[in-house]
C-alpha positions in Angstrom: -0.2 0.0 -0.1 1.5 3.6 -0.8 2.5 5.8 2.1 0.1 8.6 3.0 0.5 11.9 1.6 1.0 14.7 4.1 -1.4 17.6 3.5 -0.4 20.8 5.4 -2.5 23.7 6.5 -1.4 26.8 8.0 -3.5 28.5 10.8 -3.2 32.2 12.3 -5.8 33.1 14.2 -8.3 31.6 11.7 -9.3 28.5 13.1 -13.1 28.8 11.8 -12.1 28.7 8.1 -9.3 26.1 8.9 -12.1 23.8 10.4 -14.1 24.2 7.3 -11.3 23.7 5.0 -10.6 20.4 7.0 -14.3 19.5 6.8 -14.2 19.5 2.9 -10.9 17.7 2.8 -12.1 15.0 4.8 -15.6 14.7 3.1 -14.0 14.8 -0.5 -10.9 12.6 -0.1 -10.0 9.1 0.8 -8.8 8.9 4.3 -6.5 6.0 3.4 -4.4 8.3 1.1 -3.9 11.5 3.3 -2.8 12.8 6.8 -3.6 16.3 7.9 -1.2 18.4 9.8 -1.8 22.0 10.8 0.8 24.6 11.7 -0.3 27.2 14.0 1.8 30.4 13.2 1.5 32.0 16.4 -2.1 32.4 16.9 -2.9 35.0 19.7 -6.3 33.6 20.5 -5.8 30.5 22.6 -9.1 29.4 21.5 -7.3 28.5 18.3 -5.0 25.9 19.9 -7.8 24.6 22.2 -10.2 23.9 18.7 -7.3 22.2 16.9 -6.7 19.8 20.1 -10.4 19.1 19.7 -10.1 18.5 16.0 -6.9 16.1 16.8 -8.9 14.1 19.5 -11.7 13.6 17.0 -9.3 12.4 14.4 -9.6 15.2 11.8 -5.9 16.2 12.4 -3.2 13.8 12.6 -0.6 16.5 14.0 -0.3 19.9 15.2 2.9 22.3 15.2 2.5 25.1 17.4 4.6 28.1 16.9 5.1 30.8 19.8 4.8 33.6 17.4 4.0 34.5 13.8 6.9 33.8 12.0 5.5 34.6 8.3 4.4 32.0 5.6 7.4 30.8 4.3 9.0 29.7 7.5 6.0 28.1 8.6 5.7 26.4 5.2 9.4 25.2 5.3 9.1 23.8 8.9 5.9 21.9 7.6 8.1 20.3 4.9 10.8 19.6 7.2 8.6 17.8 9.4 7.0 15.4 7.0 8.4 12.7 5.0 7.5 10.8 1.6 7.9 11.6 -2.0 5.1 14.2 -2.2 4.2 17.2 -0.2 0.8 18.9 -0.4 -0.2 22.2 0.9 -3.8 23.4 1.0 -4.6 27.0 2.0 -6.9 27.6 4.9 -9.3 29.6 2.9 -9.8 26.7 0.0 -12.6 24.5 -0.4 -11.6 21.5 -2.4 -13.8 19.7 -4.8 -14.3 15.9 -5.1 -11.2 14.6 -6.9 -8.8 17.4 -6.1 -6.6 15.1 -4.7 -6.5 12.2 -7.3 -6.3 14.6 -10.1 -3.4 16.8 -8.5 -1.3 13.6 -7.9 -2.0 12.1 -11.4 -0.9 15.3 -13.0 2.3 15.5 -10.7 3.1 11.7 -11.7 2.6 12.2 -15.5 6.5 13.2 -16.0 9.2 13.0 -13.4 10.4 16.3 -14.6 7.4 17.9 -13.0 8.5 19.6 -9.9 5.2 20.7 -8.6 1.5 21.0 -9.6 -1.1 23.7 -8.4 -4.9 22.9 -8.5 -7.3 24.7 -10.7 -8.4 27.3 -8.5 -12.1 29.2 -8.7 -11.1 32.7 -7.6 -14.3 33.9 -5.5 -13.8 37.3 -5.5 -12.9 37.6 -9.2 -15.6 35.0 -10.3 -13.4 33.0 -12.5 -11.2 29.9 -12.8 -7.4 30.0 -13.4 -8.1 27.9 -16.5 -11.5 27.0 -17.9 -9.6 24.1 -19.6 -9.7 20.8 -17.8 -6.4 19.7 -19.3 -3.1 20.1 -17.6 -1.3 23.5 -18.6 2.3 24.4 -18.3 3.0 27.4 -16.1 5.7 29.8 -15.5 5.0 29.9 -11.9 2.6 28.2 -9.3 -0.6 29.5 -8.0 0.1 29.0 -4.2 -3.6 28.2 -3.0 -3.1 24.4 -3.4 0.2 22.8 -4.3 1.7 19.3 -4.7 5.5 19.4 -4.6 8.1 16.6 -5.3 10.7 15.6 -2.5 12.4 12.8 -3.5 11.7 11.5 -7.0 14.4 13.4 -9.0 14.9 15.3 -5.8 13.0 18.6 -6.8 12.7 20.1 -3.3 16.2 18.8 -2.5 17.7 20.2 -5.5 15.8 23.6 -5.5 15.8 24.1 -1.8 13.2 25.6 0.3 10.9 28.7 0.1 13.2 31.7 0.3 12.2 32.8 3.9 15.1 35.5 3.9 13.6 37.3 1.0 10.0 37.1 1.0 8.9 37.0 4.5 6.0 37.2 5.8 4.5 36.6 2.7 3.9 36.6 -1.0 6.0 35.7 -4.3 7.8 32.8 -2.4 6.0 30.1 -4.7 6.7 32.3 -8.0 10.4 32.4 -6.7 10.5 28.7 -6.0 8.9 28.0 -9.4 11.6 30.1 -11.2 14.5 28.4 -9.4 12.9 24.9 -10.3 12.6 25.8 -14.1 16.4 26.9 -13.9 17.1 23.3 -12.9 15.1 22.0 -16.0 11.9 21.1 -14.1 8.5 21.8 -15.1 5.5 23.6 -13.3 1.9 22.3 -14.1 -1.6 23.4 -13.4 -3.9 20.1 -13.0 -7.1 21.3 -15.0 -9.2 18.6 -13.2 -8.0 19.2 -9.7 -10.7 22.0 -8.4 -11.0 24.1 -5.2 -12.6 27.3 -4.5 -10.5 30.0 -2.9 -11.3 33.2 -0.8 -8.0 34.8 -1.4 -5.8 36.1 1.5 -8.5 35.6 4.1 -6.3 35.6 7.1 -3.8 38.3 5.6 -6.8 40.6 5.3 -7.7 40.1 8.8 -4.3 41.0 10.0 -3.1 43.8 7.8 -4.9 47.0 6.2 -5.6 47.1 2.7 -2.7 49.3 1.8 -0.1 47.7 3.8 -1.1 44.3 2.4 -0.9 46.0 -1.2 2.4 47.2 -0.5 3.7 43.8 0.5 2.4 42.1 -2.6 3.7 44.6 -4.9 7.1 44.9 -3.1 7.7 41.1 -3.4 6.5 40.7 -6.7 8.8 43.3 -8.0 11.7 41.7 -6.0 10.9 38.3 -7.5 11.3 39.6 -10.9 14.6 41.3 -10.1 16.0 38.3 -8.7 14.9 35.8 -11.3 13.9 37.5 -14.7 16.1 37.2 -17.6 16.9 40.5 -19.5 14.4 38.9 -22.2 11.7 38.5 -20.0 12.0 41.9 -18.6 11.7 43.1 -22.1 9.0 41.0 -23.5 6.7 41.1 -20.3 6.0 44.7 -20.6 2.3 44.1 -20.7 2.5 42.9 -16.9 3.9 46.4 -16.1 1.1 48.1 -18.0 -1.6 46.1 -16.3 -0.1 47.0 -12.8 0.1 50.5 -13.4 -3.5 50.7 -14.9 -4.8 48.4 -11.9 -3.3 50.8 -9.5 -4.5 54.2 -11.1 -7.9 52.6 -11.2 -7.8 51.7 -7.7 -6.2 55.2 -6.5 -3.0 53.4 -5.1 -0.6 54.5 -7.8 1.6 55.7 -4.9 1.7 52.3 -3.2 3.2 50.8 -6.6 5.7 53.7 -6.5 6.4 53.2 -2.9 7.0 49.4 -3.7 9.5 50.4 -6.7 11.3 52.8 -4.6 11.7 50.1 -1.7 13.2 47.7 -4.2 15.6 50.4 -5.7 17.0 51.0 -2.1 17.9 47.3 -2.1 18.9 46.8 -5.5 22.6 46.3 -4.8 21.6 43.3 -2.3 19.1 42.1 -4.8 21.7 41.9 -7.6 24.1 40.1 -5.5 21.7 37.6 -4.7 20.8 37.4 -8.6 24.3 36.1 -9.0 23.9 33.2 -6.6 20.5 32.4 -8.4 22.2 32.4 -12.0 24.5 30.0 -10.7 21.8 27.6 -9.7 21.8 28.3 -5.9 20.1 25.9 -3.7 18.4 27.7 -0.6 18.7 25.6 2.6 16.5 26.1 5.6 18.5 26.9 8.6 16.1 28.4 10.9 16.3 26.9 14.4 12.8 26.3 15.1 12.9 22.8 16.9 13.7 24.2 20.2 10.8 26.8 19.9 7.9 24.6 18.3 5.7 22.5 20.3 4.7 19.3 18.4 1.4 17.6 19.2 
């Protein structure tokens, strides 16, 4: 019998949606195929841990990793990866509701080619009222959409060769999966969207509760620009001009062009450091996770 695949959910004072996410996963996934672990990323409301303990007691969760403070998404994600075993690691965002077949189709897409480093599900974006792809076929992507991800650990050693999510450059959140995708592709791997692996996503539910709208926008734009400086070739900068235009138009429409300008300025101020890091990327850098979490995390 094949080993169970670890499915990780990260919680930060949002146990109500974590519980709903787990309910959908349990109802729509063969329990013989998965184990669920929840990383509590420093929830301030003690009720979150108490409810997670109840869910573990009822068998809905196999494991809880509790962090004493919020360490950002990248660190929490890397800890979850370090604390699991097996050939495949699956992450489900707490604000996702999966559809039947989401797991089987995602795994089928991942196993279609040993050169596929990671697969993301075909997500219905609830705020935008659209799916990432209307096609139910597998689609080659330039980067992962991070709501649901299946990542290879051992077969061709994608995670071991590419390294962890870059927690030094992309904390607390945003663009880390785009950055990882680019590093994987540089090593000859493919990134794929699984057209038949479906889920609904209420984007950034937790972050919206923790940050004000403009702070969140600044963080997202700053990391998006930084990701490009770190990874894009000169040809990509030249031929992807339409994305700059789309961003400018969107920010003008929303009355937030000043936030885009602030994000550009932040990146210009750190440009020399970013360019030094870019040189390492060009040589196929593997980013190693060195955060000393074991002496502060609680494993339940």
